[in-house]
Backbone as JSON, one array per atom type, in Angstrom:
{
  "sequence": "XXXXXXXXXXXXXXXXXXXXXXXXXXXXXXXXXXXXXXXXXXXXXXXXXXXXXXXXXXXXXXXXXXXXXXXXXXXXXXXXXXXXXXXXXXXXXXXXXXXXXXXXXXXXXXXXXXXXXXXXXXXXXXXXXXXXXXXXXXXXXXXXXXXXXXXXXXXXXXXXXXXXXXXXXXXXXXXXXXXXXXXXXXXXXXXXXXXXXXXX",
  "N": [[0.65, -1.18, 0.14], [0.48, 2.26, -0.76], [1.81, 5.13, 0.45], [0.26, 7.42, 0.46], [-2.28, 5.98, -0.3], [-2.47, 4.83, 2.05], [-2.92, 7.01, 3.83], [-5.03, 8.2, 3.03], [-6.93, 5.89, 3.58], [-6.68, 6.05, 6.45], [-7.6, 8.54, 6.91], [-10.3, 8.2, 6.27], [-11.13, 6.06, 7.96], [-10.64, 7.86, 10.43], [-13.41, 9.41, 9.91], [-15.51, 7.68, 9.58], [-15.08, 6.73, 12.23], [-15.51, 9.2, 14.05], [-18.23, 10.01, 12.97], [-19.58, 7.24, 14.11], [-19.49, 8.29, 16.68], [-20.56, 10.61, 16.68], [-23.26, 10.04, 16.06], [-24.12, 8.55, 18.36], [-24.16, 10.31, 20.34], [-26.08, 11.99, 19.39], [-27.74, 11.12, 17.76], [-29.93, 10.07, 14.87], [-30.63, 12.46, 13.75], [-28.83, 14.41, 14.41], [-26.58, 13.32, 12.96], [-24.73, 14.92, 11.07], [-23.28, 16.36, 8.24], [-21.43, 18.85, 9.07], [-21.21, 18.19, 11.78], [-20.06, 15.68, 11.95], [-17.25, 16.67, 10.37], [-16.56, 18.56, 12.1], [-15.97, 17.03, 14.55], [-14.0, 15.11, 13.76], [-11.99, 16.58, 12.62], [-11.3, 16.43, 10.07], [-11.33, 17.85, 6.75], [-14.58, 19.17, 4.96], [-13.95, 18.24, 2.49], [-12.67, 16.09, 2.11], [-14.09, 14.34, 3.29], [-16.26, 14.17, 1.2], [-14.69, 13.54, -1.01], [-14.13, 11.04, -0.12], [-16.6, 9.35, 0.78], [-18.52, 10.55, -0.75], [-21.15, 11.75, -0.33], [-23.4, 12.44, 2.47], [-24.96, 10.42, 2.78], [-23.71, 8.33, 1.4], [-21.63, 8.19, 3.75], [-22.83, 7.73, 5.85], [-24.11, 4.99, 4.72], [-21.56, 3.61, 4.76], [-20.83, 3.47, 7.1], [-22.62, 1.77, 8.4], [-22.26, -0.86, 6.91], [-19.55, -1.27, 7.69], [-19.96, -1.72, 10.33], [-21.86, -3.58, 10.31], [-20.55, -5.89, 8.83], [-18.69, -6.46, 10.94], [-20.04, -7.53, 12.43], [-20.86, -9.63, 11.4], [-18.55, -10.91, 11.11], [-18.14, -11.66, 13.86], [-19.96, -13.47, 14.52], [-19.25, -15.59, 12.62], [-17.21, -16.4, 13.09], [-17.57, -17.34, 15.87], [-19.15, -19.54, 15.02], [-17.05, -21.11, 13.92], [-16.05, -22.88, 15.93], [-18.12, -24.41, 16.63], [-19.33, -27.7, 17.01], [-21.59, -29.0, 16.47], [-24.83, -28.57, 15.09], [-26.63, -27.43, 17.23], [-24.97, -26.81, 19.16], [-24.09, -24.69, 17.79], [-25.92, -22.67, 17.09], [-26.49, -22.06, 19.93], [-23.82, -20.8, 20.1], [-23.97, -18.6, 18.1], [-26.19, -17.2, 19.13], [-25.23, -16.33, 21.33], [-22.94, -14.99, 20.56], [-23.98, -12.78, 19.02], [-25.66, -11.46, 21.22], [-23.74, -10.67, 22.67], [-21.87, -9.13, 21.1], [-23.74, -7.06, 20.98], [-23.86, -5.78, 23.43], [-21.27, -4.91, 23.79], [-20.9, -3.47, 21.83], [-22.67, -1.24, 21.76], [-23.39, 1.32, 20.77], [-22.93, 1.0, 17.9], [-24.38, -1.1, 17.78], [-26.84, 0.14, 18.15], [-27.04, 1.85, 15.92], [-27.06, -0.15, 13.72], [-29.63, -1.32, 14.44], [-31.44, 0.66, 13.72], [-34.32, 2.92, 12.65], [-33.29, 3.83, 10.42], [-31.36, 2.19, 9.32], [-33.27, 0.15, 8.46], [-34.8, 1.05, 6.57], [-32.89, 1.44, 4.63], [-32.58, -1.0, 4.41], [-34.82, -2.08, 3.1], [-35.01, -0.51, 0.95], [-32.65, -1.18, -0.47], [-32.0, -3.9, -0.56], [-31.04, -6.19, -1.7], [-28.74, -5.15, -2.87], [-27.49, -5.02, -0.52], [-27.19, -7.36, 0.41], [-26.04, -8.93, -1.5], [-23.6, -7.46, -0.97], [-22.48, -8.36, 1.33], [-21.96, -11.11, 0.63], [-19.8, -12.61, 0.83], [-19.02, -12.74, 3.53], [-21.44, -13.74, 4.47], [-21.45, -16.21, 3.27], [-20.11, -18.63, 4.68], [-21.75, -18.93, 6.98], [-24.36, -19.58, 5.72], [-23.26, -21.83, 4.31], [-22.44, -23.31, 6.71], [-25.06, -24.1, 7.69], [-26.63, -25.15, 5.34], [-24.94, -27.53, 5.71], [-25.74, -28.67, 7.97], [-28.43, -29.02, 7.56], [-28.4, -30.78, 5.48], [-27.37, -33.11, 6.83], [-29.35, -33.72, 8.57], [-29.8, -32.67, 11.09], [-30.96, -30.19, 11.22], [-34.02, -29.23, 10.47], [-35.36, -29.77, 6.97], [-35.91, -26.81, 5.7], [-36.21, -24.14, 3.55], [-33.15, -22.18, 3.39], [-33.41, -19.58, 4.12], [-35.46, -19.36, 5.41], [-34.53, -20.75, 7.95], [-32.43, -19.1, 8.56], [-34.06, -16.89, 9.15], [-35.49, -18.03, 11.2], [-33.7, -18.42, 13.29], [-32.15, -16.15, 13.97], [-33.9, -13.9, 14.01], [-35.65, -14.04, 16.77], [-33.2, -13.28, 18.29], [-32.67, -10.96, 17.41], [-34.9, -9.46, 17.49], [-34.68, -9.68, 20.72], [-32.39, -8.25, 21.08], [-33.17, -5.42, 19.86], [-35.23, -4.59, 21.61], [-33.86, -4.36, 23.84], [-31.95, -2.64, 23.3], [-33.6, -0.27, 22.92], [-34.0, 0.61, 25.33], [-35.93, -0.34, 27.19], [-36.92, -1.98, 30.23], [-37.18, -4.48, 30.88], [-35.92, -6.75, 29.75], [-33.23, -8.92, 29.91], [-29.73, -9.32, 28.91], [-28.19, -11.4, 29.61], [-30.07, -13.25, 30.59], [-31.46, -13.8, 28.18], [-29.49, -14.92, 26.68], [-29.28, -17.34, 27.89], [-31.53, -18.58, 27.61], [-32.36, -18.18, 24.88], [-31.09, -20.13, 23.22], [-31.91, -22.54, 23.27], [-34.59, -22.54, 22.94], [-34.87, -21.35, 20.05], [-33.15, -23.74, 19.16], [-34.74, -25.86, 19.2], [-36.99, -24.89, 17.21], [-35.76, -25.1, 15.1], [-34.7, -27.76, 15.18], [-34.44, -31.19, 13.39], [-35.22, -32.97, 14.61], [-37.71, -34.99, 16.42], [-39.68, -33.5, 18.53]],
  "CA": [[0.04, -0.04, 0.27], [1.4, 3.49, -1.02], [1.63, 6.18, 1.88], [-1.11, 8.11, -0.1], [-3.37, 5.08, 0.2], [-2.68, 4.6, 3.98], [-3.2, 8.23, 4.39], [-6.57, 7.78, 2.65], [-7.36, 4.6, 4.97], [-6.61, 6.87, 8.2], [-9.12, 9.79, 7.01], [-11.53, 7.59, 6.3], [-11.31, 5.84, 9.27], [-11.06, 9.13, 11.21], [-14.22, 9.89, 9.49], [-16.0, 6.68, 10.13], [-15.15, 6.87, 13.93], [-16.45, 10.39, 14.33], [-19.45, 9.42, 12.66], [-20.31, 6.48, 15.16], [-19.5, 9.14, 17.95], [-21.63, 11.87, 16.78], [-24.29, 9.46, 16.24], [-24.14, 7.93, 19.49], [-23.9, 11.38, 21.32], [-27.06, 12.87, 19.02], [-28.81, 10.3, 17.13], [-30.08, 10.29, 13.17], [-30.88, 13.8, 13.48], [-27.61, 14.78, 14.8], [-25.67, 12.93, 12.15], [-24.56, 16.08, 9.92], [-21.73, 16.74, 7.79], [-20.8, 19.8, 10.11], [-21.0, 17.89, 12.97], [-18.59, 14.82, 11.54], [-16.25, 17.18, 10.23], [-15.84, 19.1, 13.39], [-15.65, 16.26, 15.49], [-13.0, 14.14, 13.02], [-10.9, 17.61, 12.27], [-11.27, 16.23, 8.86], [-12.12, 18.71, 5.9], [-15.58, 18.61, 4.27], [-13.7, 18.24, 1.1], [-11.86, 14.7, 2.23], [-15.39, 13.68, 3.63], [-17.09, 13.93, 0.01], [-13.94, 12.29, -1.44], [-14.18, 9.42, 0.65], [-17.85, 8.74, 0.85], [-19.34, 11.25, -1.81], [-21.93, 12.32, 0.41], [-23.62, 12.2, 4.01], [-25.9, 9.18, 2.74], [-22.62, 7.38, 1.37], [-20.86, 7.92, 4.9], [-24.09, 6.33, 6.77], [-23.87, 3.46, 4.55], [-20.25, 2.8, 5.08], [-20.6, 3.24, 8.32], [-23.41, 0.48, 8.47], [-21.38, -1.77, 6.6], [-18.23, -1.56, 8.6], [-20.22, -2.82, 11.58], [-22.74, -5.43, 10.1], [-19.08, -6.59, 8.5], [-17.8, -7.03, 12.15], [-20.89, -8.49, 13.64], [-20.98, -10.76, 10.77], [-17.3, -11.69, 11.32], [-17.92, -12.24, 15.22], [-21.07, -14.8, 14.35], [-18.81, -16.83, 11.6], [-15.85, -16.82, 14.36], [-18.23, -18.31, 16.67], [-19.58, -20.69, 14.23], [-15.82, -21.93, 13.53], [-15.73, -23.57, 17.0], [-19.35, -25.31, 17.35], [-19.16, -29.47, 16.43], [-23.07, -29.58, 16.18], [-25.82, -27.57, 14.93], [-26.79, -27.38, 18.5], [-23.72, -25.8, 19.51], [-23.78, -23.59, 16.78], [-26.94, -21.92, 17.72], [-25.78, -21.34, 21.24], [-22.94, -19.66, 19.53], [-24.2, -17.57, 17.28], [-27.15, -16.37, 19.99], [-23.99, -15.7, 22.45], [-22.14, -13.95, 19.95], [-24.67, -11.7, 18.72], [-26.01, -10.65, 22.07], [-22.43, -10.18, 23.24], [-21.31, -7.56, 20.29], [-24.87, -5.75, 21.11], [-23.67, -5.29, 24.71], [-20.2, -4.65, 23.93], [-20.78, -1.97, 20.9], [-24.16, -0.53, 22.12], [-23.41, 2.43, 19.57], [-22.85, 0.42, 16.85], [-25.58, -2.08, 17.56], [-28.09, 1.29, 17.95], [-27.11, 2.04, 14.24], [-27.47, -1.46, 12.91], [-30.78, -1.75, 14.65], [-32.34, 1.9, 13.83], [-35.1, 2.95, 11.41], [-33.0, 4.29, 9.06], [-30.93, 0.82, 8.91], [-34.48, -0.83, 8.41], [-35.11, 1.75, 5.58], [-31.96, 1.17, 3.68], [-32.09, -2.37, 3.82], [-35.85, -2.0, 2.57], [-34.65, 0.1, -0.49], [-31.07, -1.66, -0.91], [-31.87, -5.54, 0.31], [-30.48, -7.46, -2.46], [-27.43, -4.97, -3.43], [-26.9, -5.03, 0.88], [-26.71, -8.76, 0.8], [-24.48, -8.81, -2.33], [-22.09, -6.95, -0.67], [-22.09, -8.8, 2.32], [-21.87, -12.47, 0.57], [-18.47, -13.59, 1.24], [-19.08, -12.89, 4.98], [-22.42, -14.59, 4.91], [-21.19, -17.59, 2.9], [-19.91, -19.31, 5.95], [-23.25, -18.98, 7.77], [-25.04, -20.42, 4.78], [-22.46, -23.18, 4.03], [-22.7, -24.29, 7.85], [-26.71, -24.15, 7.56], [-26.62, -26.26, 4.56], [-24.69, -29.01, 5.84], [-26.58, -29.24, 8.9], [-29.52, -29.31, 7.08], [-28.09, -32.36, 4.78], [-26.79, -34.01, 7.67], [-30.5, -34.21, 9.28], [-30.05, -32.28, 12.17], [-31.65, -29.05, 11.15], [-35.17, -29.36, 9.71], [-35.44, -29.17, 5.71], [-36.56, -25.78, 5.34], [-35.46, -22.91, 2.86], [-32.43, -21.61, 4.06], [-33.79, -18.31, 4.44], [-36.33, -19.32, 6.8], [-33.76, -21.07, 9.03], [-32.0, -17.94, 8.91], [-35.19, -16.34, 10.01], [-36.04, -18.69, 13.09], [-32.27, -18.43, 14.39], [-31.74, -14.4, 14.26], [-34.97, -13.26, 14.3], [-35.77, -13.79, 17.87], [-32.19, -12.55, 18.84], [-32.72, -9.39, 16.9], [-35.8, -8.43, 18.56], [-34.69, -9.05, 21.86], [-31.44, -6.95, 20.96], [-33.75, -4.24, 19.51], [-35.74, -4.17, 22.95], [-32.84, -4.14, 24.86], [-31.01, -1.14, 22.95], [-34.48, 0.62, 23.5], [-34.02, 1.06, 27.1], [-37.09, -1.07, 28.05], [-36.2, -2.63, 31.47], [-37.8, -6.02, 30.93], [-34.84, -7.29, 29.03], [-31.91, -9.06, 30.31], [-29.04, -10.26, 27.95], [-27.53, -12.78, 30.07], [-31.17, -14.32, 30.86], [-31.65, -14.15, 26.78], [-28.3, -15.68, 26.1], [-29.18, -18.69, 28.8], [-32.8, -19.28, 27.51], [-32.8, -18.25, 23.64], [-30.84, -20.94, 22.19], [-32.49, -24.08, 23.46], [-35.85, -22.18, 22.31], [-34.07, -21.6, 18.71], [-32.9, -24.8, 18.56], [-36.76, -26.48, 18.94], [-37.87, -24.44, 16.08], [-35.14, -25.73, 13.58], [-34.44, -29.13, 14.56], [-35.4, -32.1, 12.8], [-35.63, -34.73, 15.62], [-38.87, -34.95, 16.69], [-40.03, -33.01, 19.94]],
  "C": [[1.07, 1.23, 0.26], [1.06, 4.28, 0.36], [0.25, 6.94, 1.22], [-2.21, 7.43, -0.13], [-3.56, 4.77, 1.62], [-3.23, 5.98, 4.27], [-4.74, 8.41, 3.97], [-7.33, 6.98, 3.42], [-7.64, 5.64, 5.96], [-7.83, 7.78, 7.74], [-10.06, 9.11, 7.06], [-12.14, 6.86, 7.6], [-11.89, 7.05, 10.46], [-12.53, 9.38, 10.87], [-15.73, 9.37, 10.06], [-16.25, 6.59, 11.66], [-15.78, 8.09, 14.48], [-17.6, 10.18, 14.03], [-20.4, 8.75, 13.61], [-20.4, 7.57, 16.62], [-20.81, 9.81, 17.84], [-23.16, 11.11, 16.59], [-24.99, 8.9, 17.63], [-24.59, 8.89, 20.5], [-25.56, 12.33, 20.8], [-27.75, 12.24, 18.27], [-28.73, 10.89, 15.63], [-29.92, 11.62, 12.97], [-29.75, 14.59, 13.3], [-26.39, 14.52, 13.64], [-25.82, 13.72, 10.72], [-23.21, 16.1, 9.51], [-21.21, 17.58, 8.6], [-20.24, 18.99, 11.21], [-19.81, 16.6, 12.87], [-17.52, 15.47, 10.98], [-15.84, 17.78, 11.21], [-15.31, 18.23, 14.4], [-14.38, 15.13, 15.06], [-11.87, 15.19, 12.87], [-10.72, 17.15, 11.03], [-12.09, 17.19, 7.62], [-13.3, 18.11, 5.25], [-15.08, 18.18, 2.61], [-13.39, 16.7, 1.16], [-13.42, 14.1, 2.56], [-16.24, 13.24, 2.01], [-16.23, 13.21, -0.89], [-13.99, 11.41, -1.28], [-15.47, 8.88, 0.33], [-18.87, 9.69, -0.07], [-20.62, 11.96, -1.29], [-22.44, 11.94, 1.8], [-24.4, 10.63, 3.79], [-24.71, 7.93, 2.76], [-21.74, 6.98, 2.74], [-21.71, 6.96, 5.55], [-23.69, 4.97, 6.25], [-22.72, 2.73, 4.76], [-19.8, 2.43, 6.71], [-21.39, 1.87, 9.12], [-22.63, -0.72, 8.19], [-20.28, -2.16, 7.08], [-18.63, -2.36, 9.63], [-21.08, -3.48, 11.42], [-21.36, -6.18, 9.58], [-18.63, -7.29, 9.91], [-18.64, -7.6, 12.83], [-21.43, -9.73, 13.0], [-19.74, -11.68, 11.12], [-17.34, -12.42, 12.86], [-18.75, -13.22, 14.94], [-20.04, -15.84, 13.79], [-17.4, -17.24, 12.35], [-16.22, -17.81, 15.24], [-18.53, -19.25, 16.4], [-18.3, -21.87, 14.09], [-15.9, -22.91, 14.69], [-16.79, -24.43, 17.39], [-19.18, -26.74, 16.16], [-20.38, -29.28, 15.94], [-23.88, -28.33, 15.72], [-26.57, -26.75, 16.14], [-26.28, -26.03, 19.27], [-23.46, -24.55, 18.99], [-24.78, -22.4, 16.9], [-26.7, -21.45, 18.74], [-24.83, -20.46, 20.96], [-22.98, -18.59, 18.93], [-25.22, -16.49, 18.08], [-25.95, -15.65, 20.93], [-23.28, -14.55, 21.65], [-22.7, -12.57, 19.56], [-25.03, -10.63, 19.67], [-24.97, -9.92, 22.88], [-21.89, -8.8, 22.58], [-22.33, -6.44, 20.65], [-24.28, -5.05, 22.47], [-22.44, -4.5, 24.74], [-20.01, -3.35, 22.83], [-21.84, -1.68, 20.82], [-24.14, 0.48, 20.79], [-23.69, 2.08, 18.32], [-23.97, -0.37, 16.5], [-26.88, -0.7, 17.4], [-28.29, 1.52, 16.38], [-27.55, 0.89, 13.67], [-29.09, -1.85, 13.16], [-31.84, -0.54, 14.49], [-33.11, 1.48, 12.77], [-34.59, 3.17, 10.55], [-31.97, 3.07, 8.5], [-31.87, 0.02, 8.41], [-34.71, -0.28, 6.88], [-34.33, 1.62, 4.36], [-31.99, -0.25, 3.32], [-33.38, -2.78, 3.31], [-35.59, -1.83, 0.99], [-33.51, -0.7, -1.03], [-30.77, -3.28, -0.84], [-30.71, -6.05, -0.47], [-28.98, -6.63, -2.47], [-26.68, -5.13, -1.65], [-26.31, -6.36, 0.72], [-25.68, -9.16, -0.07], [-23.15, -8.85, -1.89], [-21.66, -7.78, 0.33], [-21.78, -10.7, 2.23], [-20.67, -13.27, 1.23], [-18.6, -13.78, 2.73], [-20.23, -13.74, 5.41], [-22.42, -16.14, 4.35], [-20.7, -18.78, 3.96], [-20.98, -19.63, 6.58], [-24.03, -20.0, 6.82], [-24.45, -21.67, 4.57], [-22.89, -24.17, 5.47], [-24.31, -24.75, 7.98], [-26.8, -25.34, 6.64], [-26.39, -27.54, 4.9], [-25.02, -29.54, 6.95], [-28.09, -30.03, 8.72], [-29.6, -30.82, 6.21], [-28.0, -33.45, 5.71], [-28.33, -34.49, 8.66], [-30.68, -33.61, 10.9], [-30.79, -30.92, 12.29], [-32.89, -29.16, 9.97], [-34.91, -28.76, 7.94], [-36.42, -28.22, 5.38], [-35.7, -24.78, 4.36], [-34.48, -22.2, 3.93], [-32.69, -20.21, 4.84], [-34.61, -17.97, 5.32], [-35.8, -19.98, 8.31], [-33.06, -20.06, 9.67], [-32.81, -16.87, 10.01], [-35.46, -16.65, 11.37], [-34.76, -18.65, 13.99], [-32.12, -16.82, 14.7], [-32.75, -13.93, 14.44], [-35.61, -12.95, 15.7], [-34.59, -12.73, 18.59], [-32.03, -10.81, 18.42], [-33.88, -8.74, 17.77], [-35.74, -8.6, 19.75], [-33.67, -7.87, 21.94], [-32.16, -5.21, 20.47], [-34.69, -3.62, 20.85], [-34.97, -4.16, 24.06], [-32.14, -2.59, 24.5], [-32.03, -0.1, 23.04], [-34.59, 1.47, 24.68], [-35.26, 0.15, 27.92], [-36.24, -2.29, 28.83], [-36.32, -4.17, 31.6], [-36.68, -6.97, 30.17], [-33.56, -7.59, 29.52], [-31.09, -9.93, 29.38], [-28.43, -11.51, 28.35], [-28.94, -13.62, 30.29], [-31.45, -14.78, 29.06], [-30.64, -15.15, 26.17], [-28.47, -17.06, 26.74], [-30.28, -19.19, 27.75], [-33.26, -19.32, 25.82], [-32.41, -19.64, 22.75], [-31.26, -22.2, 22.2], [-33.97, -23.39, 22.69], [-35.69, -22.15, 20.95], [-34.02, -23.1, 18.37], [-34.33, -25.82, 18.53], [-37.22, -25.96, 17.85], [-37.13, -24.77, 15.15], [-34.72, -26.9, 13.63], [-35.19, -30.01, 13.98], [-35.88, -33.16, 13.53], [-36.92, -33.86, 16.16], [-39.17, -34.29, 18.14], [-40.8, -33.82, 21.0]]
}
């Protein structure tokens, strides 16, 4: 990597880090070009050079943290020998990520992220395909082995991640009736029952 490329990456990282701090402090409405350039110390021209627009910066920030979440989940799956232990690892890694990176999790579970997902679902999915393929491959292997019910992979993914996302959203919203430690203990078994091929 050339010194110029390295400087460009450092500048982009400064902007992304600043954008998350601004989002955490001021919410979606406070995430403005002016707020990010003030927080980062990076010029307006550099922001537009690297991201094209505020929407481009927001999209890059969401992609950065979604990638990190998916990487954490795939890493957790690698240590799992069975489908059941894999589900346990996925649930725990997701909830641990939400707890450890609350600001980024708020961004990923925000209404703006939902709007972007609805508007650009296929493009976002394609962009994350390399990170999602180990998860899809893991699921297919356990469906073929007969551990996981022979359902379309998208339905299995929804059954596994849907409850976890719902709990994360509830916890992030500040509702006091959700305990992430309890969820990490209870959800894996409940989710396993919903996707297991074995009779209950």
